[in-house]
OpenMM code with the backbone's topology and positions (N, CA, C; nanometers):
from openmm import Vec3, app, unit

residues = "MET LEU ALA ILE LYS ASN ALA PHE ILE LYS GLN GLY ALA GLN ALA THR ASN SER ARG GLN PHE ILE ARG TYR ASN LEU VAL GLU PRO CYS LEU VAL VAL ARG TRP GLY ARG THR TYR GLN GLY MET THR ARG ASN ILE SER ARG GLY GLY ILE ALA LEU ASP ILE ILE GLY MET GLY SER SER ALA MET ASP ALA GLU LEU THR LEU TYR LEU ARG ASP PHE ALA PRO VAL THR ALA THR SER ARG TRP ALA HIS LYS ARG THR PHE GLY LEU GLN PHE THR ASP GLY PRO THR ASP ASN ALA GLY LEU LEU ALA LEU LEU GLU CYS LEU PRO PRO GLN GLU".split()
positions = [
    Vec3(0.0526, -0.1003, -0.0079),
    Vec3(-0.0206, 0.0156, -0.0085),
    Vec3(0.0800, 0.1295, 0.0043),
    Vec3(0.2035, 0.1500, 0.0594),
    Vec3(0.2819, 0.2535, 0.0939),
    Vec3(0.3451, 0.2806, -0.0481),
    Vec3(0.3509, 0.1590, -0.1413),
    Vec3(0.4090, 0.2077, -0.2985),
    Vec3(0.3403, 0.2845, -0.3672),
    Vec3(0.1958, 0.1980, -0.3448),
    Vec3(0.0912, 0.3176, -0.4379),
    Vec3(0.1011, 0.4452, -0.3650),
    Vec3(0.0519, 0.4821, -0.2552),
    Vec3(0.0817, 0.5991, -0.1578),
    Vec3(0.2121, 0.6962, -0.2480),
    Vec3(0.2983, 0.6446, -0.2575),
    Vec3(0.4196, 0.7267, -0.2775),
    Vec3(0.3982, 0.7322, -0.4432),
    Vec3(0.3755, 0.6674, -0.5203),
    Vec3(0.3466, 0.7031, -0.6651),
    Vec3(0.2610, 0.8450, -0.6822),
    Vec3(0.1635, 0.8807, -0.5962),
    Vec3(0.1067, 1.0119, -0.6379),
    Vec3(0.1417, 1.1381, -0.5888),
    Vec3(0.2940, 1.0998, -0.5321),
    Vec3(0.3495, 1.2547, -0.4737),
    Vec3(0.4118, 1.2850, -0.6476),
    Vec3(0.4125, 1.4075, -0.6467),
    Vec3(0.4427, 1.5112, -0.7607),
    Vec3(0.5952, 1.4925, -0.7633),
    Vec3(0.6193, 1.4845, -0.9317),
    Vec3(0.7408, 1.4800, -0.9507),
    Vec3(0.8546, 1.6223, -0.9042),
    Vec3(0.9620, 1.5849, -0.8084),
    Vec3(1.0332, 1.6951, -0.7745),
    Vec3(0.9920, 1.7350, -0.6015),
    Vec3(0.8456, 1.6958, -0.5530),
    Vec3(0.8541, 1.6846, -0.4407),
    Vec3(0.9230, 1.5923, -0.3475),
    Vec3(0.9904, 1.6236, -0.2133),
    Vec3(1.0469, 1.6023, -0.1416),
    Vec3(0.9610, 1.5572, 0.0169),
    Vec3(0.9981, 1.4440, 0.0456),
    Vec3(0.9217, 1.4624, 0.2014),
    Vec3(1.0231, 1.5771, 0.3111),
    Vec3(0.9307, 1.6044, 0.3907),
    Vec3(0.9974, 1.7527, 0.4771),
    Vec3(1.1511, 1.6629, 0.5355),
    Vec3(1.1654, 1.5131, 0.5759),
    Vec3(1.2768, 1.4582, 0.6077),
    Vec3(1.3779, 1.4277, 0.5527),
    Vec3(1.3643, 1.4391, 0.4356),
    Vec3(1.4439, 1.3679, 0.3140),
    Vec3(1.5639, 1.4225, 0.3270),
    Vec3(1.6131, 1.5643, 0.3245),
    Vec3(1.7356, 1.5888, 0.3505),
    Vec3(1.7605, 1.7033, 0.4614),
    Vec3(1.8706, 1.7049, 0.5219),
    Vec3(1.8860, 1.8361, 0.6189),
    Vec3(1.9147, 1.9255, 0.5410),
    Vec3(1.9784, 1.9451, 0.4231),
    Vec3(2.0752, 2.0653, 0.3777),
    Vec3(2.0033, 2.0802, 0.2139),
    Vec3(1.9957, 2.1834, 0.2018),
    Vec3(1.9706, 2.2097, 0.0468),
    Vec3(2.1057, 2.1555, -0.0340),
    Vec3(2.0245, 2.1129, -0.1280),
    Vec3(2.1763, 2.0339, -0.2092),
    Vec3(2.1862, 2.1824, -0.3896),
    Vec3(2.2890, 2.2125, -0.4174),
    Vec3(2.3595, 2.3004, -0.5026),
    Vec3(2.3893, 2.1746, -0.6469),
    Vec3(2.3482, 2.2301, -0.7530),
    Vec3(2.4049, 2.1488, -0.8431),
    Vec3(2.6115, 2.2184, -0.8827),
    Vec3(2.6565, 2.1524, -0.8872),
    Vec3(2.8014, 2.1903, -0.9061),
    Vec3(2.8653, 2.0861, -0.9657),
    Vec3(2.9327, 2.1201, -1.1247),
    Vec3(2.9920, 2.0081, -1.1751),
    Vec3(3.1339, 2.1187, -1.2084),
    Vec3(3.2229, 2.0434, -1.1798),
    Vec3(3.3691, 2.0784, -1.2085),
    Vec3(3.4364, 1.9724, -1.1606),
    Vec3(3.5589, 1.9718, -1.1902),
    Vec3(3.7000, 1.8950, -1.1927),
    Vec3(3.7573, 1.9191, -1.0235),
    Vec3(3.7917, 1.8347, -0.9606),
    Vec3(3.8282, 1.7952, -0.8393),
    Vec3(3.9813, 1.6887, -0.8085),
    Vec3(4.0260, 1.6873, -0.6779),
    Vec3(4.1240, 1.5783, -0.6852),
    Vec3(4.0616, 1.5582, -0.5239),
    Vec3(4.0735, 1.4153, -0.5236),
    Vec3(4.0467, 1.3344, -0.4122),
    Vec3(4.1664, 1.2453, -0.3464),
    Vec3(4.2146, 1.2858, -0.2464),
    Vec3(4.3601, 1.1763, -0.2017),
    Vec3(4.2921, 1.1026, -0.0828),
    Vec3(4.3550, 0.9804, -0.1118),
    Vec3(4.3108, 0.8864, -0.0055),
    Vec3(4.4157, 0.7371, 0.0338),
    Vec3(4.4706, 0.7757, 0.1323),
    Vec3(4.5791, 0.6969, 0.1909),
    Vec3(4.6992, 0.7312, 0.0772),
    Vec3(4.6886, 0.8621, 0.0945),
    Vec3(4.8404, 0.8875, -0.0105),
    Vec3(4.8342, 0.9128, -0.1673),
    Vec3(4.7246, 0.8265, -0.1841),
    Vec3(4.7277, 0.8188, -0.3503),
    Vec3(4.6037, 0.9206, -0.3771),
    Vec3(4.6322, 0.9924, -0.4882),
    Vec3(4.5401, 1.1040, -0.5342),
    Vec3(4.4527, 1.0423, -0.6946),
    Vec3(4.3507, 1.1000, -0.6774),
    Vec3(4.2396, 1.0381, -0.7812),
    Vec3(4.1888, 1.1600, -0.8379),
    Vec3(4.1601, 1.1688, -0.9487),
    Vec3(4.0544, 1.2602, -1.0349),
    Vec3(3.9209, 1.2191, -1.0134),
    Vec3(3.8299, 1.3568, -1.0260),
    Vec3(3.7170, 1.3359, -0.9581),
    Vec3(3.6402, 1.4317, -1.0446),
    Vec3(3.4860, 1.4301, -1.0423),
    Vec3(3.4091, 1.5684, -1.1058),
    Vec3(3.3214, 1.5550, -1.0290),
    Vec3(3.2618, 1.6718, -0.9701),
    Vec3(3.1613, 1.6788, -0.8477),
    Vec3(3.0163, 1.6618, -0.9458),
    Vec3(2.9115, 1.6405, -0.8613),
    Vec3(2.7820, 1.6582, -0.9205),
    Vec3(2.6845, 1.7535, -0.8609),
    Vec3(2.7061, 1.7570, -0.7317),
    Vec3(2.6159, 1.8491, -0.6406),
    Vec3(2.7006, 1.8516, -0.5105),
    Vec3(2.6467, 1.9581, -0.4484),
    Vec3(2.7339, 1.9813, -0.3252),
    Vec3(2.6273, 2.0555, -0.1666),
    Vec3(2.6375, 2.0365, -0.0581),
    Vec3(2.4963, 2.0634, 0.0060),
    Vec3(2.6496, 2.1372, 0.1498),
    Vec3(2.5729, 2.2051, 0.2407),
    Vec3(2.6386, 2.2298, 0.3956),
    Vec3(2.7147, 2.1200, 0.4075),
    Vec3(2.6240, 1.9740, 0.4209),
    Vec3(2.6637, 1.8573, 0.4664),
    Vec3(2.7621, 1.7647, 0.3743),
    Vec3(2.7788, 1.8218, 0.2823),
    Vec3(2.8327, 1.7076, 0.2056),
    Vec3(2.8549, 1.7600, 0.0622),
    Vec3(2.8762, 1.5941, -0.0306),
    Vec3(2.9417, 1.6684, -0.1725),
    Vec3(2.9077, 1.5399, -0.2384),
    Vec3(2.8520, 1.4765, -0.3558),
    Vec3(2.8493, 1.3928, -0.4522),
    Vec3(2.9443, 1.4257, -0.5582),
    Vec3(3.0054, 1.2824, -0.5940),
    Vec3(3.0917, 1.3409, -0.6999),
    Vec3(3.1237, 1.1949, -0.7597),
    Vec3(3.1830, 1.1776, -0.8638),
    Vec3(3.2557, 1.0519, -0.9352),
    Vec3(3.3978, 1.0791, -0.8949),
    Vec3(3.4560, 0.9771, -0.8862),
    Vec3(3.6002, 0.9208, -0.8318),
    Vec3(3.6343, 0.8027, -0.9402),
    Vec3(3.7279, 0.8887, -1.0364),
    Vec3(3.7583, 0.7929, -1.1423),
    Vec3(3.8797, 0.6834, -1.0929),
    Vec3(3.8855, 0.5495, -1.0353),
    Vec3(3.9843, 0.4668, -1.0337),
    Vec3(3.9894, 0.3970, -0.8997),
    Vec3(3.8962, 0.4924, -0.8208),
    Vec3(3.9384, 0.4549, -0.6579),
    Vec3(3.8474, 0.3115, -0.6394),
    Vec3(3.7138, 0.2710, -0.7106),
    Vec3(3.6688, 0.1293, -0.6349),
    Vec3(3.5520, 0.1854, -0.5531),
    Vec3(3.4497, 0.1188, -0.5585),
    Vec3(3.3332, 0.1616, -0.4617),
    Vec3(3.3554, 0.0993, -0.3378),
    Vec3(3.4716, 0.0460, -0.2855),
    Vec3(3.5034, -0.0267, -0.1768),
    Vec3(3.5300, 0.0464, -0.0678),
    Vec3(3.5127, 0.1910, -0.0930),
    Vec3(3.5930, 0.3126, 0.0344),
    Vec3(3.4822, 0.3499, 0.1536),
    Vec3(3.3874, 0.2563, 0.1821),
    Vec3(3.3303, 0.2802, 0.2684),
    Vec3(3.3434, 0.3498, 0.4144),
    Vec3(3.3438, 0.4742, 0.4533),
    Vec3(3.3193, 0.5103, 0.5311),
    Vec3(3.4908, 0.5369, 0.5990),
    Vec3(3.5668, 0.5536, 0.4394),
    Vec3(3.6911, 0.5951, 0.4623),
    Vec3(3.7270, 0.7683, 0.4321),
    Vec3(3.8101, 0.7923, 0.5349),
    Vec3(3.8415, 0.9379, 0.5002),
    Vec3(3.9084, 0.9954, 0.4133),
    Vec3(3.8433, 1.1027, 0.3308),
    Vec3(3.9554, 1.1219, 0.2212),
    Vec3(3.9409, 1.2780, 0.2062),
    Vec3(4.0497, 1.3492, 0.1531),
    Vec3(4.0865, 1.4625, 0.1617),
    Vec3(4.0437, 1.5117, 0.0078),
    Vec3(3.9477, 1.6392, 0.0095),
    Vec3(3.9333, 1.6737, -0.1253),
    Vec3(3.9574, 1.8178, -0.1598),
    Vec3(4.0113, 1.8126, -0.3242),
    Vec3(4.0237, 1.9844, -0.3303),
    Vec3(3.9529, 2.0224, -0.4410),
    Vec3(3.9423, 2.1130, -0.3779),
    Vec3(3.8015, 2.1705, -0.4724),
    Vec3(3.8843, 2.3345, -0.5229),
    Vec3(3.8642, 2.3497, -0.6402),
    Vec3(3.9009, 2.4823, -0.6596),
    Vec3(4.0334, 2.5215, -0.6136),
    Vec3(4.0675, 2.6351, -0.5442),
    Vec3(4.1975, 2.6826, -0.4760),
    Vec3(4.1902, 2.7187, -0.3357),
    Vec3(4.0505, 2.6278, -0.2803),
    Vec3(3.9892, 2.6349, -0.1468),
    Vec3(4.1168, 2.5594, -0.0659),
    Vec3(4.0986, 2.5838, 0.0757),
    Vec3(4.1874, 2.4903, 0.1681),
    Vec3(4.1229, 2.3571, 0.1535),
    Vec3(4.2208, 2.2467, 0.1702),
    Vec3(4.1385, 2.1314, 0.1306),
    Vec3(4.0642, 2.1030, 0.2458),
    Vec3(3.9592, 2.0093, 0.2033),
    Vec3(3.8261, 1.9222, 0.2841),
    Vec3(3.8375, 1.8265, 0.3078),
    Vec3(3.7838, 1.7920, 0.4213),
    Vec3(3.8161, 1.6558, 0.5197),
    Vec3(3.6779, 1.5654, 0.4826),
    Vec3(3.6682, 1.4462, 0.4650),
    Vec3(3.5192, 1.4180, 0.4268),
    Vec3(3.5072, 1.2761, 0.4654),
    Vec3(3.4132, 1.2384, 0.4926),
    Vec3(3.4243, 1.0571, 0.4973),
    Vec3(3.3032, 0.9910, 0.3856),
    Vec3(3.3537, 0.9084, 0.3119),
    Vec3(3.2529, 0.8439, 0.2501),
    Vec3(3.1237, 0.7598, 0.3130),
    Vec3(3.0363, 0.7901, 0.2832),
    Vec3(2.9011, 0.7513, 0.3470),
    Vec3(2.8237, 0.6564, 0.2106),
    Vec3(2.8494, 0.6776, 0.0884),
    Vec3(2.7920, 0.5711, 0.0184),
    Vec3(2.8238, 0.5808, -0.1287),
    Vec3(2.8402, 0.4916, -0.2161),
    Vec3(2.8842, 0.4727, -0.3296),
    Vec3(2.8233, 0.3553, -0.4151),
    Vec3(2.7994, 0.3937, -0.5413),
    Vec3(2.7507, 0.3423, -0.6405),
    Vec3(2.8399, 0.3428, -0.7579),
    Vec3(2.9053, 0.2553, -0.7981),
    Vec3(3.0141, 0.2138, -0.8710),
    Vec3(3.1127, 0.3483, -0.8806),
    Vec3(3.1194, 0.4352, -0.9450),
    Vec3(3.2178, 0.5373, -0.9383),
    Vec3(3.1732, 0.6724, -0.8651),
    Vec3(3.0397, 0.6404, -0.8206),
    Vec3(3.0008, 0.7629, -0.7636),
    Vec3(2.9810, 0.7826, -0.6353),
    Vec3(3.0416, 0.8466, -0.5262),
    Vec3(3.0484, 0.8784, -0.4219),
    Vec3(2.9703, 0.9962, -0.3262),
    Vec3(2.8818, 0.9581, -0.1980),
    Vec3(2.8240, 1.0634, -0.1215),
    Vec3(3.0036, 1.0851, -0.0144),
    Vec3(2.9639, 1.1647, -0.0232),
    Vec3(3.1095, 1.2326, 0.0919),
    Vec3(3.0374, 1.3102, 0.2325),
    Vec3(3.0672, 1.2948, 0.3002),
    Vec3(2.9982, 1.4057, 0.4553),
    Vec3(3.1260, 1.4401, 0.5127),
    Vec3(3.0947, 1.5895, 0.4992),
    Vec3(3.1958, 1.6713, 0.5256),
    Vec3(3.2409, 1.6713, 0.7035),
    Vec3(3.3717, 1.6245, 0.7300),
    Vec3(3.3898, 1.6032, 0.8296),
    Vec3(3.4087, 1.7490, 0.9634),
    Vec3(3.4371, 1.8675, 0.8694),
    Vec3(3.4170, 1.9560, 0.8857),
    Vec3(3.3154, 2.0841, 0.8351),
    Vec3(3.2220, 2.1305, 0.8713),
    Vec3(3.1502, 2.2290, 0.8453),
    Vec3(3.2112, 2.3193, 0.7079),
    Vec3(3.1366, 2.3917, 0.6120),
    Vec3(3.1983, 2.4615, 0.5663),
    Vec3(3.2042, 2.6007, 0.6174),
    Vec3(3.1496, 2.5795, 0.7193),
    Vec3(3.2051, 2.7418, 0.7977),
    Vec3(3.3437, 2.7335, 0.8202),
    Vec3(3.4054, 2.6368, 0.8409),
    Vec3(3.5351, 2.6210, 0.8743),
    Vec3(3.6505, 2.6489, 0.7142),
    Vec3(3.5886, 2.6826, 0.6328),
    Vec3(3.6574, 2.6857, 0.4984),
    Vec3(3.5734, 2.7967, 0.4295),
    Vec3(3.6781, 2.9014, 0.4447),
    Vec3(3.5951, 3.0411, 0.3768),
    Vec3(3.5235, 3.0128, 0.1913),
    Vec3(3.6340, 2.9559, 0.1448),
    Vec3(3.6042, 2.9559, 0.0036),
    Vec3(3.4946, 2.8685, -0.0112),
    Vec3(3.4828, 2.7666, 0.0706),
    Vec3(3.3537, 2.6392, 0.0379),
    Vec3(3.2227, 2.7545, 0.0651),
    Vec3(3.2261, 2.8165, 0.1648),
    Vec3(3.0998, 2.8858, 0.2262),
    Vec3(3.0401, 2.9779, 0.1382),
    Vec3(3.1509, 3.0741, 0.0962),
    Vec3(3.1359, 3.1642, -0.0164),
    Vec3(3.0551, 3.0883, -0.1433),
    Vec3(3.1193, 2.9940, -0.1783),
    Vec3(3.0744, 2.9435, -0.3169),
    Vec3(2.9041, 2.8676, -0.2651),
    Vec3(2.8925, 2.7900, -0.1397),
    Vec3(2.7637, 2.7704, -0.1259),
    Vec3(2.6375, 2.8907, -0.1142),
    Vec3(2.6957, 3.0093, -0.0781),
    Vec3(2.6229, 3.1214, -0.0595),
    Vec3(2.5574, 3.1849, -0.1897),
    Vec3(2.6743, 3.1700, -0.3086),
    Vec3(2.6146, 3.2242, -0.4483),
    Vec3(2.5679, 3.0988, -0.5351),
    Vec3(2.5499, 3.0084, -0.4952),
    Vec3(2.5201, 2.8921, -0.5957),
    Vec3(2.3452, 2.8773, -0.5883),
    Vec3(2.2471, 2.9083, -0.7336),
    Vec3(2.0892, 2.8685, -0.6995),
    Vec3(2.0765, 2.7356, -0.6335),
    Vec3(1.9978, 2.6918, -0.5850),
    Vec3(1.9393, 2.5628, -0.5092),
    Vec3(1.9196, 2.4529, -0.6456),
    Vec3(1.9472, 2.3360, -0.6337),
    Vec3(1.9213, 2.2455, -0.6913),
    Vec3(1.7668, 2.1997, -0.7095),
    Vec3(1.7250, 2.2061, -0.8630),
    Vec3(1.5786, 2.1878, -0.8898),
    Vec3(1.5219, 2.0243, -0.8878),
] * unit.nanometer
topology = app.Topology()
chain = topology.addChain("A")
for resn in residues:
    res = topology.addResidue(resn, chain)
    for name in ("N", "CA", "C"):
        topology.addAtom(name, app.Element.getBySymbol(name[0]), res)
């Protein structure tokens, strides 16, 4: 019965508890470092809590791994891998963007994801 009820939710509608932070589209190259090895990445979206990105060559077995993200010329951002599907990862920021002035300024100028 629950599946039928959810089928009638308008496209784009979200449950009030589905996300803690607003997501913003952000597609640009970045670097990710794990255990001293550097990987090329491409961001997908970002929020105050984390970022979704594609990481080339790392493999999807990096659950709960601590990573360092290099985005633009901002100070490095530490994050933990919370989910992965093939080469796409969801990273949760270890420190919030308020600790990174460049990242905070970026979030304040991006339009919300539709």
